[in-house]
C-alpha positions as CSV (number, residue, x, y, z in Angstrom):
1,L,69.1,106.1,-11.2
2,L,69.1,104.5,-15.2
3,G,67.5,107.4,-17.0
4,L,65.2,107.0,-19.9
5,H,66.0,104.3,-21.6
6,G,66.5,102.3,-18.5
7,T,63.2,102.7,-17.2
8,R,61.9,101.5,-20.5
9,L,64.2,98.4,-20.0
10,L,62.9,98.0,-16.6
11,M,59.0,98.5,-17.4
12,A,58.0,95.4,-18.6
13,P,59.4,93.7,-15.6
14,L,58.0,96.1,-13.0
15,A,54.5,95.5,-14.6
16,Y,55.0,92.0,-14.2
17,L,55.4,92.5,-10.1
18,L,51.4,94.1,-10.6
19,F,50.8,90.5,-11.3
20,M,51.9,89.6,-7.4
21,V,49.3,92.7,-6.1
22,P,45.8,90.6,-5.0
23,L,42.8,92.6,-6.1
24,P,40.6,94.0,-3.5
25,N,38.1,91.3,-1.9
26,F,35.2,93.7,-3.2
27,L,36.6,93.6,-7.3
28,L,37.4,89.8,-6.6
29,F,34.3,88.8,-5.2
30,N,32.3,90.8,-7.7
31,L,34.9,89.1,-10.5
32,S,34.0,86.0,-9.0
33,Q,29.8,85.6,-9.2
34,Q,29.8,87.3,-12.5
35,L,32.7,84.7,-13.6
36,Q,30.7,81.9,-12.2
37,L,27.6,83.1,-13.9
38,L,28.9,83.1,-17.5
39,S,31.0,79.9,-17.1
40,S,27.6,77.9,-15.3
41,Q,25.8,79.3,-19.0
42,I,28.3,77.9,-21.0
43,G,29.2,74.7,-19.3
44,V,25.5,74.1,-19.4
45,A,25.7,75.0,-23.1
46,V,28.2,72.4,-23.7
47,V,26.5,69.6,-21.5
48,R,22.8,70.3,-24.3
49,A,25.9,70.2,-27.0
50,F,26.1,66.6,-25.8
51,D,21.9,65.8,-26.0
52,V,21.6,65.8,-22.2
53,S,18.6,67.3,-20.4
54,V,19.7,70.0,-18.0
55,H,18.4,72.8,-16.4
56,L,20.3,75.9,-14.8
57,E,19.1,77.8,-11.9
58,G,21.5,80.2,-11.2
59,N,24.7,78.5,-10.5
60,V,23.2,74.8,-9.7
61,I,23.4,72.6,-13.0
62,D,20.3,70.2,-12.9
63,L,20.6,67.3,-14.2
64,G,17.6,65.5,-12.9
65,V,19.0,63.0,-10.4
66,Y,22.5,64.7,-9.8
67,K,22.2,68.5,-8.8
68,L,25.8,70.3,-9.5
69,Q,26.6,73.6,-8.3
70,V,29.1,75.8,-9.4
71,V,30.8,77.4,-6.7
72,E,33.3,80.3,-5.8
73,A,36.2,78.2,-6.5
74,C,34.7,76.9,-10.0
75,S,34.5,80.6,-11.4
76,G,37.7,80.5,-13.4
77,L,39.9,82.8,-11.3
78,N,42.4,80.0,-10.5
79,Y,43.4,80.0,-14.3
80,L,42.7,83.4,-15.1
81,F,45.2,85.1,-13.2
82,P,48.0,82.7,-13.3
83,L,47.3,82.6,-16.9
84,M,47.1,86.4,-17.6
85,S,50.9,86.3,-15.8
86,F,51.9,83.8,-18.6
87,G,50.4,85.4,-21.1
88,F,52.1,88.6,-20.1
89,L,55.6,86.7,-20.0
90,L,55.0,85.5,-23.6
91,A,53.9,88.8,-25.0
92,C,57.0,90.5,-23.5
93,L,59.5,88.2,-24.9
94,Y,57.2,87.6,-28.5
95,R,59.3,89.5,-31.0
96,A,56.3,90.8,-32.6
97,P,54.6,93.9,-33.6
98,F,52.6,95.5,-30.0
99,W,49.2,94.5,-31.6
100,Q,50.4,90.8,-31.8
101,R,52.0,90.9,-28.5
102,A,48.3,92.4,-27.4
103,V,46.1,90.2,-29.0
104,L,47.8,87.6,-27.2
105,F,47.9,89.3,-23.7
106,L,44.3,90.4,-23.8
107,S,43.0,87.1,-25.3
108,T,44.4,85.1,-22.1
109,A,40.5,86.3,-20.2
110,P,38.5,84.5,-23.0
111,I,40.4,81.2,-23.5
112,T,40.7,81.2,-20.1
113,I,36.4,81.7,-19.7
114,L,36.0,78.9,-22.3
115,M,38.2,75.9,-21.1
116,N,36.6,76.8,-17.7
117,S,32.7,76.7,-19.2
118,F,34.1,73.9,-20.8
119,R,35.3,71.5,-17.9
120,I,32.3,72.4,-16.2
121,G,30.6,70.9,-19.4
122,V,32.2,67.9,-19.0
123,I,31.9,67.2,-15.7
124,G,28.2,68.1,-16.4
125,V,28.4,65.6,-19.0
126,L,30.6,63.1,-17.2
127,V,28.1,63.2,-14.7
128,D,24.6,62.4,-16.0
129,R,26.6,59.1,-17.7
130,Y,28.8,57.8,-14.9
131,G,27.8,59.3,-11.4
132,I,28.3,62.1,-9.1
133,A,31.9,60.7,-8.7
134,Q,33.0,62.3,-11.5
135,A,32.7,65.9,-10.0
136,E,34.3,65.0,-7.1
137,G,38.0,63.8,-5.6
138,F,40.8,62.9,-7.5
139,L,39.3,63.2,-11.4
140,H,37.8,66.9,-10.5
141,Y,41.1,68.7,-9.8
142,F,43.2,66.4,-12.8
143,E,40.5,67.6,-14.6
144,G,41.5,71.0,-13.9
145,W,45.6,70.7,-13.8
146,V,44.3,69.3,-17.6
147,I,42.3,72.3,-18.4
148,F,44.9,74.6,-17.5
149,V,47.9,73.2,-19.8
150,S,45.1,73.1,-22.0
151,C,45.1,76.9,-21.8
152,T,48.8,77.2,-22.2
153,A,48.7,75.1,-25.2
154,I,46.3,77.2,-26.3
155,L,48.7,80.1,-26.0
156,L,51.2,78.9,-27.7
157,L,49.5,78.1,-30.7
158,E,47.8,81.1,-30.7
159,M,51.3,82.6,-30.6
160,W,52.3,80.3,-33.8
161,L,49.5,81.3,-35.0
162,L,49.8,84.5,-35.3
163,N,53.8,84.3,-36.2
164,W,53.2,82.2,-39.2
165,S,50.5,85.2,-40.4
166,R,53.6,87.7,-40.7
167,R,55.3,88.2,-44.1
168,N,58.7,87.0,-43.1
169,H,57.9,83.7,-41.2
170,E,60.7,83.4,-39.0
171,P,61.1,79.9,-36.9
172,F,59.0,79.7,-34.2
173,R,61.8,79.3,-31.6
174,E,63.6,82.4,-32.8
175,V,60.3,84.4,-32.5
176,F,60.9,84.9,-28.4
177,G,63.4,87.1,-26.9
178,V,66.2,85.1,-25.2
179,D,68.8,83.0,-26.3
180,F,68.3,79.2,-26.3
């Protein structure tokens, strides 16, 4: 209806709608399991970096007195999809070469995995030092919120660094394709 030019203008908003479509259950389950294992392994490395004796068996982090299970909800998928959606939106609005926009979008997955693993590690350290209450209730959910906000801040910092690395250092507020 709008021709080739109109289709090109609508390509990004139409592609953004793909984030509404849920993944098939078998793919979601497999991805969740892989992320659980990876997050557990990196989380244990974080715990060990704080000089805490820890043993990992599958998705169970054994701290000696306490055992923490990295359940499906802690796999990082609750961060991954919203952050990928936000990263895609930022990449679409970012006035930069295509490769920088692609790097910005593709970096959402490693940022999510590393920050979720860091959260698991911090919870392990807190449980070791202050008891099992650190892994339950309000504090557990609040940590999740802080980690997601941190992921978003890291994404914006990455965008700032990509902008700074270009030859023409435009002010940060002018690199977005929107009028303020």
